C-alpha positions as CSV (number, residue, x, y, z in Angstrom):
1,X,13.9,2.7,118.4
2,X,16.1,3.5,121.3
3,X,16.1,6.9,122.9
4,X,19.4,8.7,122.8
5,X,21.3,8.5,126.0
6,X,21.2,11.7,128.0
7,X,24.6,12.9,129.2
8,X,25.2,13.0,132.9
9,X,24.9,16.5,134.4
10,X,28.2,18.3,134.7
11,X,29.3,19.6,138.0
12,X,31.1,22.9,138.4
13,X,34.5,21.2,138.7
14,X,33.9,19.1,135.6
15,X,32.9,22.2,133.6
16,X,36.0,24.0,134.7
17,X,38.2,21.0,133.9
18,X,36.6,20.8,130.4
19,X,37.4,24.5,129.8
20,X,40.9,24.1,131.0
21,X,41.3,21.0,128.8
22,X,40.1,22.9,125.7
23,X,42.5,25.7,126.5
24,X,45.4,23.3,127.0
25,X,44.7,21.4,123.8
26,X,44.5,24.6,121.9
27,X,47.8,25.7,123.2
28,X,49.5,22.3,122.6
29,X,48.3,22.0,119.0
30,X,51.1,22.3,116.5
31,X,50.8,22.6,112.8
32,X,53.8,21.2,111.0
33,X,53.9,21.0,107.1
34,X,50.1,20.5,106.7
35,X,49.9,18.0,109.6
36,X,48.4,18.5,113.0
37,X,50.3,17.3,116.0
38,X,49.2,17.5,119.7
39,X,52.1,17.4,122.1
40,X,51.8,16.2,124.9
41,X,49.3,13.3,124.7
42,X,45.6,14.3,125.1
43,X,45.2,11.9,128.0
44,X,48.0,13.7,129.9
45,X,46.3,17.0,129.2
46,X,43.0,15.7,130.5
47,X,44.7,14.5,133.8
48,X,46.4,17.9,134.1
49,X,43.2,19.8,133.5
50,X,41.3,17.9,136.2
51,X,44.1,18.4,138.7
52,X,44.2,22.2,137.8
53,X,40.5,22.5,138.2
54,X,40.6,20.7,141.6
55,X,43.3,23.0,142.9
56,X,41.5,26.1,141.5
57,X,38.3,25.1,143.3
58,X,40.2,24.6,146.6
59,X,41.9,28.0,146.2
60,X,38.6,29.7,145.4
61,X,37.0,28.3,148.6
62,X,40.0,29.4,150.7
63,X,39.9,32.9,149.1
64,X,36.1,33.2,149.8
65,X,36.7,32.2,153.4
66,X,39.6,34.6,153.9
67,X,37.8,37.5,152.3
68,X,34.6,37.1,154.4
69,X,33.8,39.2,157.4
70,X,35.9,38.9,160.5
71,X,35.3,39.8,164.1
72,X,38.6,41.5,164.8
73,X,39.1,42.3,168.5
74,X,35.7,41.0,169.5
75,X,35.7,39.1,172.8
76,X,32.6,37.3,173.9
77,X,33.8,37.3,177.5
78,X,33.5,41.1,177.7
79,X,29.9,41.1,176.5
80,X,27.3,42.2,179.1
81,X,24.2,40.1,178.7
82,X,22.7,41.0,182.1
83,X,20.0,43.4,180.7
84,X,19.1,41.2,177.7
85,X,16.3,39.1,179.4
86,X,14.8,42.0,181.4
């Protein structure tokens, strides 16, 4: 017997892309006279979800960097280190 293949571990971006894909498919799903129709094509939704997840991750990194501590008005040249070693 063959052991079942284990799925590759999902990275944070992949997980986010999957969540976005699920949301997009849920919103694109149409029910017309007892038939289910997905517009646009699922492959296009997959590409869009990956692109959105990538941009979200970039924006999250930029936001974290911008909201971090800042040394406003701090000038190293004015620092007196003369008594530090004594």
